CHARMM internal coordinates of N, CA and C (Angstrom, degrees):
IC EDIT
DIST 1 N 1 CA 1.5157
DIST 1 CA 1 C 1.4749
ANGL 1 N 1 CA 1 C 102.95
DIST 1 C 2 N 1.3094
ANGL 1 CA 1 C 2 N 120.20
DIHE 1 N 1 CA 1 C 2 N 125.94
DIST 2 N 2 CA 1.3906
ANGL 1 C 2 N 2 CA 126.89
DIHE 1 CA 1 C 2 N 2 CA 175.32
DIST 2 CA 2 C 1.5665
ANGL 2 N 2 CA 2 C 113.14
DIHE 1 C 2 N 2 CA 2 C -64.40
DIST 2 C 3 N 1.3569
ANGL 2 CA 2 C 3 N 118.62
DIHE 2 N 2 CA 2 C 3 N 137.40
DIST 3 N 3 CA 1.3786
ANGL 2 C 3 N 3 CA 123.34
DIHE 2 CA 2 C 3 N 3 CA 178.63
DIST 3 CA 3 C 1.3922
ANGL 3 N 3 CA 3 C 107.03
DIHE 2 C 3 N 3 CA 3 C -103.10
DIST 3 C 4 N 1.3661
ANGL 3 CA 3 C 4 N 115.27
DIHE 3 N 3 CA 3 C 4 N 158.57
DIST 4 N 4 CA 1.5687
ANGL 3 C 4 N 4 CA 120.12
DIHE 3 CA 3 C 4 N 4 CA 172.89
DIST 4 CA 4 C 1.6101
ANGL 4 N 4 CA 4 C 107.40
DIHE 3 C 4 N 4 CA 4 C -56.33
DIST 4 C 5 N 1.2448
ANGL 4 CA 4 C 5 N 111.89
DIHE 4 N 4 CA 4 C 5 N 132.93
DIST 5 N 5 CA 1.5343
ANGL 4 C 5 N 5 CA 117.71
DIHE 4 CA 4 C 5 N 5 CA 178.93
DIST 5 CA 5 C 1.5151
ANGL 5 N 5 CA 5 C 111.15
DIHE 4 C 5 N 5 CA 5 C 95.92
DIST 5 C 6 N 1.3513
ANGL 5 CA 5 C 6 N 121.95
DIHE 5 N 5 CA 5 C 6 N -13.98
DIST 6 N 6 CA 1.4748
ANGL 5 C 6 N 6 CA 121.62
DIHE 5 CA 5 C 6 N 6 CA 176.68
DIST 6 CA 6 C 1.4389
ANGL 6 N 6 CA 6 C 108.89
DIHE 5 C 6 N 6 CA 6 C -73.73
DIST 6 C 7 N 1.4067
ANGL 6 CA 6 C 7 N 115.86
DIHE 6 N 6 CA 6 C 7 N 166.62
DIST 7 N 7 CA 1.4067
ANGL 6 C 7 N 7 CA 119.94
DIHE 6 CA 6 C 7 N 7 CA 176.94
DIST 7 CA 7 C 1.3761
ANGL 7 N 7 CA 7 C 116.47
DIHE 6 C 7 N 7 CA 7 C -66.79
DIST 7 C 8 N 1.4751
ANGL 7 CA 7 C 8 N 117.55
DIHE 7 N 7 CA 7 C 8 N -38.20
DIST 8 N 8 CA 1.4672
ANGL 7 C 8 N 8 CA 120.45
DIHE 7 CA 7 C 8 N 8 CA 174.96
DIST 8 CA 8 C 1.5507
ANGL 8 N 8 CA 8 C 113.50
DIHE 7 C 8 N 8 CA 8 C -62.28
DIST 8 C 9 N 1.2315
ANGL 8 CA 8 C 9 N 116.38
DIHE 8 N 8 CA 8 C 9 N -43.06
DIST 9 N 9 CA 1.4076
ANGL 8 C 9 N 9 CA 123.94
DIHE 8 CA 8 C 9 N 9 CA -178.52
DIST 9 CA 9 C 1.5910
ANGL 9 N 9 CA 9 C 107.77
DIHE 8 C 9 N 9 CA 9 C -63.47
DIST 9 C 10 N 1.3648
ANGL 9 CA 9 C 10 N 119.75
DIHE 9 N 9 CA 9 C 10 N -50.26
DIST 10 N 10 CA 1.3910
ANGL 9 C 10 N 10 CA 122.07
DIHE 9 CA 9 C 10 N 10 CA 177.93
DIST 10 CA 10 C 1.5290
ANGL 10 N 10 CA 10 C 116.86
DIHE 9 C 10 N 10 CA 10 C -58.59
DIST 10 C 11 N 1.4009
ANGL 10 CA 10 C 11 N 112.28
DIHE 10 N 10 CA 10 C 11 N -37.49
DIST 11 N 11 CA 1.3953
ANGL 10 C 11 N 11 CA 115.61
DIHE 10 CA 10 C 11 N 11 CA 176.97
DIST 11 CA 11 C 1.5054
ANGL 11 N 11 CA 11 C 112.80
DIHE 10 C 11 N 11 CA 11 C -69.29
DIST 11 C 12 N 1.3326
ANGL 11 CA 11 C 12 N 122.03
DIHE 11 N 11 CA 11 C 12 N -40.27
DIST 12 N 12 CA 1.3755
ANGL 11 C 12 N 12 CA 122.61
DIHE 11 CA 11 C 12 N 12 CA 177.34
DIST 12 CA 12 C 1.5509
ANGL 12 N 12 CA 12 C 109.61
DIHE 11 C 12 N 12 CA 12 C -64.84
DIST 12 C 13 N 1.2636
ANGL 12 CA 12 C 13 N 118.00
DIHE 12 N 12 CA 12 C 13 N -42.74
DIST 13 N 13 CA 1.4944
ANGL 12 C 13 N 13 CA 123.13
DIHE 12 CA 12 C 13 N 13 CA 177.30
DIST 13 CA 13 C 1.5440
ANGL 13 N 13 CA 13 C 109.35
DIHE 12 C 13 N 13 CA 13 C -57.31
DIST 13 C 14 N 1.3501
ANGL 13 CA 13 C 14 N 117.99
DIHE 13 N 13 CA 13 C 14 N -45.36
DIST 14 N 14 CA 1.4365
ANGL 13 C 14 N 14 CA 118.95
DIHE 13 CA 13 C 14 N 14 CA -178.28
DIST 14 CA 14 C 1.5540
ANGL 14 N 14 CA 14 C 111.76
DIHE 13 C 14 N 14 CA 14 C -64.15
DIST 14 C 15 N 1.3469
ANGL 14 CA 14 C 15 N 115.86
DIHE 14 N 14 CA 14 C 15 N -39.49
DIST 15 N 15 CA 1.5411
ANGL 14 C 15 N 15 CA 122.29
DIHE 14 CA 14 C 15 N 15 CA 179.02
DIST 15 CA 15 C 1.4927
ANGL 15 N 15 CA 15 C 109.48
DIHE 14 C 15 N 15 CA 15 C -63.20
DIST 15 C 16 N 1.4455
ANGL 15 CA 15 C 16 N 118.61
DIHE 15 N 15 CA 15 C 16 N -40.84
DIST 16 N 16 CA 1.4294
ANGL 15 C 16 N 16 CA 120.23
DIHE 15 CA 15 C 16 N 16 CA -178.64
DIST 16 CA 16 C 1.4583
ANGL 16 N 16 CA 16 C 107.69
DIHE 15 C 16 N 16 CA 16 C -69.27
DIST 16 C 17 N 1.3342
ANGL 16 CA 16 C 17 N 124.09
DIHE 16 N 16 CA 16 C 17 N -40.57
DIST 17 N 17 CA 1.4017
ANGL 16 C 17 N 17 CA 127.99
DIHE 16 CA 16 C 17 N 17 CA -178.00
DIST 17 CA 17 C 1.5143
ANGL 17 N 17 CA 17 C 111.13
DIHE 16 C 17 N 17 CA 17 C -60.37
DIST 17 C 18 N 1.3752
ANGL 17 CA 17 C 18 N 111.85
DIHE 17 N 17 CA 17 C 18 N -46.64
DIST 18 N 18 CA 1.5281
ANGL 17 C 18 N 18 CA 120.60
DIHE 17 CA 17 C 18 N 18 CA -178.43
DIST 18 CA 18 C 1.5491
ANGL 18 N 18 CA 18 C 107.05
DIHE 17 C 18 N 18 CA 18 C -62.61
DIST 18 C 19 N 1.2261
ANGL 18 CA 18 C 19 N 118.12
DIHE 18 N 18 CA 18 C 19 N -42.47
DIST 19 N 19 CA 1.5055
ANGL 18 C 19 N 19 CA 121.24
DIHE 18 CA 18 C 19 N 19 CA -176.62
DIST 19 CA 19 C 1.4766
ANGL 19 N 19 CA 19 C 106.03
DIHE 18 C 19 N 19 CA 19 C -66.28
DIST 19 C 20 N 1.2068
ANGL 19 CA 19 C 20 N 124.52
DIHE 19 N 19 CA 19 C 20 N -42.00
DIST 20 N 20 CA 1.3844
ANGL 19 C 20 N 20 CA 127.75
DIHE 19 CA 19 C 20 N 20 CA 176.89
DIST 20 CA 20 C 1.5498
ANGL 20 N 20 CA 20 C 113.62
DIHE 19 C 20 N 20 CA 20 C -60.29
DIST 20 C 21 N 1.3654
ANGL 20 CA 20 C 21 N 115.93
DIHE 20 N 20 CA 20 C 21 N -48.46
DIST 21 N 21 CA 1.3686
ANGL 20 C 21 N 21 CA 121.22
DIHE 20 CA 20 C 21 N 21 CA 178.59
DIST 21 CA 21 C 1.4743
ANGL 21 N 21 CA 21 C 112.74
DIHE 20 C 21 N 21 CA 21 C -61.04
DIST 21 C 22 N 1.3604
ANGL 21 CA 21 C 22 N 119.63
DIHE 21 N 21 CA 21 C 22 N -34.58
DIST 22 N 22 CA 1.4415
ANGL 21 C 22 N 22 CA 125.24
DIHE 21 CA 21 C 22 N 22 CA 179.42
DIST 22 CA 22 C 1.5240
ANGL 22 N 22 CA 22 C 109.49
DIHE 21 C 22 N 22 CA 22 C -70.72
DIST 22 C 23 N 1.2709
ANGL 22 CA 22 C 23 N 118.69
DIHE 22 N 22 CA 22 C 23 N -24.34
DIST 23 N 23 CA 1.4540
ANGL 22 C 23 N 23 CA 121.78
DIHE 22 CA 22 C 23 N 23 CA 177.93
DIST 23 CA 23 C 1.5621
ANGL 23 N 23 CA 23 C 113.32
DIHE 22 C 23 N 23 CA 23 C -83.31
DIST 23 C 24 N 1.3158
ANGL 23 CA 23 C 24 N 115.43
DIHE 23 N 23 CA 23 C 24 N -2.96
DIST 24 N 24 CA 1.4071
ANGL 23 C 24 N 24 CA 119.89
DIHE 23 CA 23 C 24 N 24 CA 175.39
DIST 24 CA 24 C 1.5524
ANGL 24 N 24 CA 24 C 111.94
DIHE 23 C 24 N 24 CA 24 C 106.12
DIST 24 C 25 N 1.1854
ANGL 24 CA 24 C 25 N 123.34
DIHE 24 N 24 CA 24 C 25 N 9.49
DIST 25 N 25 CA 1.4439
ANGL 24 C 25 N 25 CA 125.91
DIHE 24 CA 24 C 25 N 25 CA -178.16
DIST 25 CA 25 C 1.4935
ANGL 25 N 25 CA 25 C 112.90
DIHE 24 C 25 N 25 CA 25 C -81.53
DIST 25 C 26 N 1.2141
ANGL 25 CA 25 C 26 N 125.52
DIHE 25 N 25 CA 25 C 26 N 142.94
DIST 26 N 26 CA 1.4978
ANGL 25 C 26 N 26 CA 125.15
DIHE 25 CA 25 C 26 N 26 CA -174.47
DIST 26 CA 26 C 1.5842
ANGL 26 N 26 CA 26 C 106.01
DIHE 25 C 26 N 26 CA 26 C -70.66
DIST 26 C 27 N 1.2993
ANGL 26 CA 26 C 27 N 121.36
DIHE 26 N 26 CA 26 C 27 N 167.70
DIST 27 N 27 CA 1.4528
ANGL 26 C 27 N 27 CA 126.36
DIHE 26 CA 26 C 27 N 27 CA -175.57
DIST 27 CA 27 C 1.5690
ANGL 27 N 27 CA 27 C 105.53
DIHE 26 C 27 N 27 CA 27 C -62.15
DIST 27 C 28 N 1.3069
ANGL 27 CA 27 C 28 N 120.47
DIHE 27 N 27 CA 27 C 28 N -55.95
DIST 28 N 28 CA 1.5264
ANGL 27 C 28 N 28 CA 125.53
DIHE 27 CA 27 C 28 N 28 CA -174.48
DIST 28 CA 28 C 1.5063
ANGL 28 N 28 CA 28 C 106.61
DIHE 27 C 28 N 28 CA 28 C -55.61
DIST 28 C 29 N 1.3772
ANGL 28 CA 28 C 29 N 117.76
DIHE 28 N 28 CA 28 C 29 N -49.91
DIST 29 N 29 CA 1.4773
ANGL 28 C 29 N 29 CA 118.25
DIHE 28 CA 28 C 29 N 29 CA -176.44
DIST 29 CA 29 C 1.5793
ANGL 29 N 29 CA 29 C 112.55
DIHE 28 C 29 N 29 CA 29 C -69.83
DIST 29 C 30 N 1.2606
ANGL 29 CA 29 C 30 N 122.05
DIHE 29 N 29 CA 29 C 30 N -28.94
DIST 30 N 30 CA 1.4989
ANGL 29 C 30 N 30 CA 130.70
DIHE 29 CA 29 C 30 N 30 CA 175.86
DIST 30 CA 30 C 1.4962
ANGL 30 N 30 CA 30 C 102.84
DIHE 29 C 30 N 30 CA 30 C -65.97
DIST 30 C 31 N 1.2941
ANGL 30 CA 30 C 31 N 124.37
DIHE 30 N 30 CA 30 C 31 N -46.79
DIST 31 N 31 CA 1.4257
ANGL 30 C 31 N 31 CA 126.73
DIHE 30 CA 30 C 31 N 31 CA -177.65
DIST 31 CA 31 C 1.5608
ANGL 31 N 31 CA 31 C 109.10
DIHE 30 C 31 N 31 CA 31 C -62.01
DIST 31 C 32 N 1.2584
ANGL 31 CA 31 C 32 N 111.70
DIHE 31 N 31 CA 31 C 32 N -51.80
DIST 32 N 32 CA 1.5497
ANGL 31 C 32 N 32 CA 116.08
DIHE 31 CA 31 C 32 N 32 CA -179.61
DIST 32 CA 32 C 1.5947
ANGL 32 N 32 CA 32 C 114.34
DIHE 31 C 32 N 32 CA 32 C -61.86
DIST 32 C 33 N 1.4371
ANGL 32 CA 32 C 33 N 113.39
DIHE 32 N 32 CA 32 C 33 N -39.22
DIST 33 N 33 CA 1.4520
ANGL 32 C 33 N 33 CA 115.84
DIHE 32 CA 32 C 33 N 33 CA 172.71
DIST 33 CA 33 C 1.4464
ANGL 33 N 33 CA 33 C 116.30
DIHE 32 C 33 N 33 CA 33 C -60.34
DIST 33 C 34 N 1.3823
ANGL 33 CA 33 C 34 N 117.10
DIHE 33 N 33 CA 33 C 34 N -44.47
DIST 34 N 34 CA 1.4804
ANGL 33 C 34 N 34 CA 121.41
DIHE 33 CA 33 C 34 N 34 CA 178.58
DIST 34 CA 34 C 1.5789
ANGL 34 N 34 CA 34 C 108.90
DIHE 33 C 34 N 34 CA 34 C -59.19
DIST 34 C 35 N 1.3168
ANGL 34 CA 34 C 35 N 113.47
DIHE 34 N 34 CA 34 C 35 N -47.58
DIST 35 N 35 CA 1.4840
ANGL 34 C 35 N 35 CA 117.42
DIHE 34 CA 34 C 35 N 35 CA -178.41
DIST 35 CA 35 C 1.4613
ANGL 35 N 35 CA 35 C 112.48
DIHE 34 C 35 N 35 CA 35 C -54.37
DIST 35 C 36 N 1.3071
ANGL 35 CA 35 C 36 N 111.47
DIHE 35 N 35 CA 35 C 36 N -54.00
DIST 36 N 36 CA 1.5044
ANGL 35 C 36 N 36 CA 120.34
DIHE 35 CA 35 C 36 N 36 CA -179.47
DIST 36 CA 36 C 1.5388
ANGL 36 N 36 CA 36 C 114.04
DIHE 35 C 36 N 36 CA 36 C -54.13
DIST 36 C 37 N 1.3650
ANGL 36 CA 36 C 37 N 111.91
DIHE 36 N 36 CA 36 C 37 N -50.80
DIST 37 N 37 CA 1.4291
ANGL 36 C 37 N 37 CA 117.30
DIHE 36 CA 36 C 37 N 37 CA 172.29
DIST 37 CA 37 C 1.4968
ANGL 37 N 37 CA 37 C 118.38
DIHE 36 C 37 N 37 CA 37 C -49.29
DIST 37 C 38 N 1.2947
ANGL 37 CA 37 C 38 N 113.96
DIHE 37 N 37 CA 37 C 38 N -46.25
DIST 38 N 38 CA 1.4688
ANGL 37 C 38 N 38 CA 116.07
DIHE 37 CA 37 C 38 N 38 CA 178.48
DIST 38 CA 38 C 1.5353
ANGL 38 N 38 CA 38 C 116.40
DIHE 37 C 38 N 38 CA 38 C -74.48
DIST 38 C 39 N 1.3708
ANGL 38 CA 38 C 39 N 111.88
DIHE 38 N 38 CA 38 C 39 N -23.17
DIST 39 N 39 CA 1.5216
ANGL 38 C 39 N 39 CA 116.62
DIHE 38 CA 38 C 39 N 39 CA 176.29
DIST 39 CA 39 C 1.4592
ANGL 39 N 39 CA 39 C 109.04
DIHE 38 C 39 N 39 CA 39 C -65.99
DIST 39 C 40 N 1.3434
ANGL 39 CA 39 C 40 N 116.77
DIHE 39 N 39 CA 39 C 40 N -40.28
DIST 40 N 40 CA 1.4266
ANGL 39 C 40 N 40 CA 123.19
DIHE 39 CA 39 C 40 N 40 CA -175.17
DIST 40 CA 40 C 1.4906
ANGL 40 N 40 CA 40 C 114.73
DIHE 39 C 40 N 40 CA 40 C -76.97
DIST 40 C 41 N 1.2983
ANGL 40 CA 40 C 41 N 117.21
DIHE 40 N 40 CA 40 C 41 N -27.45
DIST 41 N 41 CA 1.4751
ANGL 40 C 41 N 41 CA 124.21
DIHE 40 CA 40 C 41 N 41 CA -176.43
DIST 41 CA 41 C 1.6350
ANGL 41 N 41 CA 41 C 104.28
DIHE 40 C 41 N 41 CA 41 C -72.49
DIST 41 C 42 N 1.4071
ANGL 41 CA 41 C 42 N 117.01
DIHE 41 N 41 CA 41 C 42 N 116.42
DIST 42 N 42 CA 1.4600
ANGL 41 C 42 N 42 CA 112.89
DIHE 41 CA 41 C 42 N 42 CA 173.77
DIST 42 CA 42 C 1.5382
ANGL 42 N 42 CA 42 C 121.70
DIHE 41 C 42 N 42 CA 42 C -61.97
DIST 42 C 43 N 1.3086
ANGL 42 CA 42 C 43 N 113.11
DIHE 42 N 42 CA 42 C 43 N -17.32
DIST 43 N 43 CA 1.4451
ANGL 42 C 43 N 43 CA 113.98
DIHE 42 CA 42 C 43 N 43 CA 178.45
DIST 43 CA 43 C 1.4727
ANGL 43 N 43 CA 43 C 112.04
DIHE 42 C 43 N 43 CA 43 C -73.19
DIST 43 C 44 N 1.3096
ANGL 43 CA 43 C 44 N 121.94
DIHE 43 N 43 CA 43 C 44 N -31.14
DIST 44 N 44 CA 1.3772
ANGL 43 C 44 N 44 CA 132.21
DIHE 43 CA 43 C 44 N 44 CA -178.08
DIST 44 CA 44 C 1.4957
ANGL 44 N 44 CA 44 C 116.67
DIHE 43 C 44 N 44 CA 44 C -96.37
DIST 44 C 45 N 1.3263
ANGL 44 CA 44 C 45 N 119.53
DIHE 44 N 44 CA 44 C 45 N 0.75
DIST 45 N 45 CA 1.4038
ANGL 44 C 45 N 45 CA 122.05
DIHE 44 CA 44 C 45 N 45 CA -177.71
DIST 45 CA 45 C 1.5271
ANGL 45 N 45 CA 45 C 110.77
DIHE 44 C 45 N 45 CA 45 C -81.03
DIST 45 C 46 N 1.2857
ANGL 45 CA 45 C 46 N 113.78
DIHE 45 N 45 CA 45 C 46 N 146.66
DIST 46 N 46 CA 1.5486
ANGL 45 C 46 N 46 CA 120.09
DIHE 45 CA 45 C 46 N 46 CA -178.88
DIST 46 CA 46 C 1.4834
ANGL 46 N 46 CA 46 C 109.20
DIHE 45 C 46 N 46 CA 46 C -71.16
DIST 46 C 47 N 1.2996
ANGL 46 CA 46 C 47 N 115.49
DIHE 46 N 46 CA 46 C 47 N 137.77
DIST 47 N 47 CA 1.5115
ANGL 46 C 47 N 47 CA 119.66
DIHE 46 CA 46 C 47 N 47 CA 178.31
DIST 47 CA 47 C 1.4741
ANGL 47 N 47 CA 47 C 111.59
DIHE 46 C 47 N 47 CA 47 C -94.82
DIST 47 C 48 N 1.3075
ANGL 47 CA 47 C 48 N 122.81
DIHE 47 N 47 CA 47 C 48 N -0.68
DIST 48 N 48 CA 1.3839
ANGL 47 C 48 N 48 CA 123.22
DIHE 47 CA 47 C 48 N 48 CA 178.66
DIST 48 CA 48 C 1.5557
ANGL 48 N 48 CA 48 C 111.39
DIHE 47 C 48 N 48 CA 48 C 92.11
DIST 48 C 49 N 1.2963
ANGL 48 CA 48 C 49 N 110.18
DIHE 48 N 48 CA 48 C 49 N -177.59
DIST 49 N 49 CA 1.5206
ANGL 48 C 49 N 49 CA 114.69
DIHE 48 CA 48 C 49 N 49 CA 178.79
DIST 49 CA 49 C 1.4848
ANGL 49 N 49 CA 49 C 115.30
DIHE 48 C 49 N 49 CA 49 C -67.14
DIST 49 C 50 N 1.2701
ANGL 49 CA 49 C 50 N 122.21
DIHE 49 N 49 CA 49 C 50 N 136.76
DIST 50 N 50 CA 1.5059
ANGL 49 C 50 N 50 CA 124.69
DIHE 49 CA 49 C 50 N 50 CA -172.64
DIST 50 CA 50 C 1.5458
ANGL 50 N 50 CA 50 C 108.84
DIHE 49 C 50 N 50 CA 50 C -97.26
DIST 50 C 51 N 1.3329
ANGL 50 CA 50 C 51 N 120.42
DIHE 50 N 50 CA 50 C 51 N -12.89
DIST 51 N 51 CA 1.4326
ANGL 50 C 51 N 51 CA 116.41
DIHE 50 CA 50 C 51 N 51 CA -175.76
DIST 51 CA 51 C 1.5977
ANGL 51 N 51 CA 51 C 108.00
DIHE 50 C 51 N 51 CA 51 C -130.50
DIST 51 C 52 N 1.2878
ANGL 51 CA 51 C 52 N 120.11
DIHE 51 N 51 CA 51 C 52 N 171.13
DIST 52 N 52 CA 1.3535
ANGL 51 C 52 N 52 CA 125.14
DIHE 51 CA 51 C 52 N 52 CA -176.75
DIST 52 CA 52 C 1.6550
ANGL 52 N 52 CA 52 C 106.23
DIHE 51 C 52 N 52 CA 52 C -68.29
DIST 52 C 53 N 1.2960
ANGL 52 CA 52 C 53 N 118.31
DIHE 52 N 52 CA 52 C 53 N -32.61
DIST 53 N 53 CA 1.4513
ANGL 52 C 53 N 53 CA 123.00
DIHE 52 CA 52 C 53 N 53 CA 179.29
DIST 53 CA 53 C 1.4532
ANGL 53 N 53 CA 53 C 111.63
DIHE 52 C 53 N 53 CA 53 C -68.48
DIST 53 C 54 N 1.3705
ANGL 53 CA 53 C 54 N 115.98
DIHE 53 N 53 CA 53 C 54 N -32.95
DIST 54 N 54 CA 1.4336
ANGL 53 C 54 N 54 CA 118.55
DIHE 53 CA 53 C 54 N 54 CA 175.11
DIST 54 CA 54 C 1.4824
ANGL 54 N 54 CA 54 C 122.22
DIHE 53 C 54 N 54 CA 54 C -70.89
DIST 54 C 55 N 1.2814
ANGL 54 CA 54 C 55 N 114.25
DIHE 54 N 54 CA 54 C 55 N -13.05
DIST 55 N 55 CA 1.5113
ANGL 54 C 55 N 55 CA 127.40
DIHE 54 CA 54 C 55 N 55 CA 173.07
DIST 55 CA 55 C 1.4828
ANGL 55 N 55 CA 55 C 112.61
DIHE 54 C 55 N 55 CA 55 C -73.87
DIST 55 C 56 N 1.3732
ANGL 55 CA 55 C 56 N 115.69
DIHE 55 N 55 CA 55 C 56 N -23.89
DIST 56 N 56 CA 1.4647
ANGL 55 C 56 N 56 CA 116.39
DIHE 55 CA 55 C 56 N 56 CA -173.15
DIST 56 CA 56 C 1.4907
ANGL 56 N 56 CA 56 C 113.48
DIHE 55 C 56 N 56 CA 56 C 103.00
DIST 56 C 57 N 1.4092
ANGL 56 CA 56 C 57 N 112.89
DIHE 56 N 56 CA 56 C 57 N 176.31
DIST 57 N 57 CA 1.4632
ANGL 56 C 57 N 57 CA 116.58
DIHE 56 CA 56 C 57 N 57 CA 179.07
DIST 57 CA 57 C 1.5774
ANGL 57 N 57 CA 57 C 109.45
DIHE 56 C 57 N 57 CA 57 C -59.52
DIST 57 C 58 N 1.3731
ANGL 57 CA 57 C 58 N 109.73
DIHE 57 N 57 CA 57 C 58 N 142.74
DIST 58 N 58 CA 1.3599
ANGL 57 C 58 N 58 CA 119.49
DIHE 57 CA 57 C 58 N 58 CA -176.77
DIST 58 CA 58 C 1.6261
ANGL 58 N 58 CA 58 C 115.35
DIHE 57 C 58 N 58 CA 58 C -57.33
DIST 58 C 59 N 1.2922
ANGL 58 CA 58 C 59 N 110.97
DIHE 58 N 58 CA 58 C 59 N -39.68
DIST 59 N 59 CA 1.5783
ANGL 58 C 59 N 59 CA 112.19
DIHE 58 CA 58 C 59 N 59 CA 178.71
DIST 59 CA 59 C 1.5523
ANGL 59 N 59 CA 59 C 115.01
DIHE 58 C 59 N 59 CA 59 C -72.12
DIST 59 C 60 N 1.3527
ANGL 59 CA 59 C 60 N 113.54
DIHE 59 N 59 CA 59 C 60 N -17.39
DIST 60 N 60 CA 1.6005
ANGL 59 C 60 N 60 CA 114.19
DIHE 59 CA 59 C 60 N 60 CA -178.32
DIST 60 CA 60 C 1.5478
ANGL 60 N 60 CA 60 C 108.89
DIHE 59 C 60 N 60 CA 60 C -98.48
DIST 60 C 61 N 1.3050
ANGL 60 CA 60 C 61 N 122.79
DIHE 60 N 60 CA 60 C 61 N 3.58
DIST 61 N 61 CA 1.5061
ANGL 60 C 61 N 61 CA 124.20
DIHE 60 CA 60 C 61 N 61 CA -175.77
DIST 61 CA 61 C 1.5105
ANGL 61 N 61 CA 61 C 105.41
DIHE 60 C 61 N 61 CA 61 C -81.00
DIST 61 C 62 N 1.3886
ANGL 61 CA 61 C 62 N 111.07
DIHE 61 N 61 CA 61 C 62 N 144.53
DIST 62 N 62 CA 1.5507
ANGL 61 C 62 N 62 CA 112.50
DIHE 61 CA 61 C 62 N 62 CA 174.32
DIST 62 CA 62 C 1.5387
ANGL 62 N 62 CA 62 C 105.81
DIHE 61 C 62 N 62 CA 62 C -65.03
DIST 62 C 63 N 1.3949
ANGL 62 CA 62 C 63 N 113.54
DIHE 62 N 62 CA 62 C 63 N 154.99
DIST 63 N 63 CA 1.3644
ANGL 62 C 63 N 63 CA 121.64
DIHE 62 CA 62 C 63 N 63 CA -179.67
DIST 63 CA 63 C 1.5576
ANGL 63 N 63 CA 63 C 107.90
DIHE 62 C 63 N 63 CA 63 C -73.25
DIST 63 C 64 N 1.4005
ANGL 63 CA 63 C 64 N 119.51
DIHE 63 N 63 CA 63 C 64 N 139.26
DIST 64 N 64 CA 1.3811
ANGL 63 C 64 N 64 CA 124.84
DIHE 63 CA 63 C 64 N 64 CA 176.13
DIST 64 CA 64 C 1.4952
ANGL 64 N 64 CA 64 C 106.74
DIHE 63 C 64 N 64 CA 64 C -77.11
DIST 64 C 65 N 1.2919
ANGL 64 CA 64 C 65 N 113.90
DIHE 64 N 64 CA 64 C 65 N 143.44
DIST 65 N 65 CA 1.5225
ANGL 64 C 65 N 65 CA 121.35
DIHE 64 CA 64 C 65 N 65 CA -175.27
DIST 65 CA 65 C 1.5392
ANGL 65 N 65 CA 65 C 108.61
DIHE 64 C 65 N 65 CA 65 C -106.01
DIST 65 C 66 N 1.3300
ANGL 65 CA 65 C 66 N 121.29
DIHE 65 N 65 CA 65 C 66 N 24.99
DIST 66 N 66 CA 1.4449
ANGL 65 C 66 N 66 CA 124.11
DIHE 65 CA 65 C 66 N 66 CA 177.50
DIST 66 CA 66 C 1.4823
ANGL 66 N 66 CA 66 C 111.85
DIHE 65 C 66 N 66 CA 66 C -68.47
END
COOR INIT
IC SEED 1 N 1 CA 1 C
IC BUILD
């Protein structure tokens, strides 16, 4: 699954933005529309940090409620 910032994610975002611009939407609106479309698509949604290090310093993490 492509993560935000990956090449596949960026390629998809650029295509969506270009399609929106071709349909007459301004640059800023096309950018926002592409971002919103990708945020809603479960395949392109971020899964969050995959390692303990990615969660940040241990003292600053939210407490687990397990």
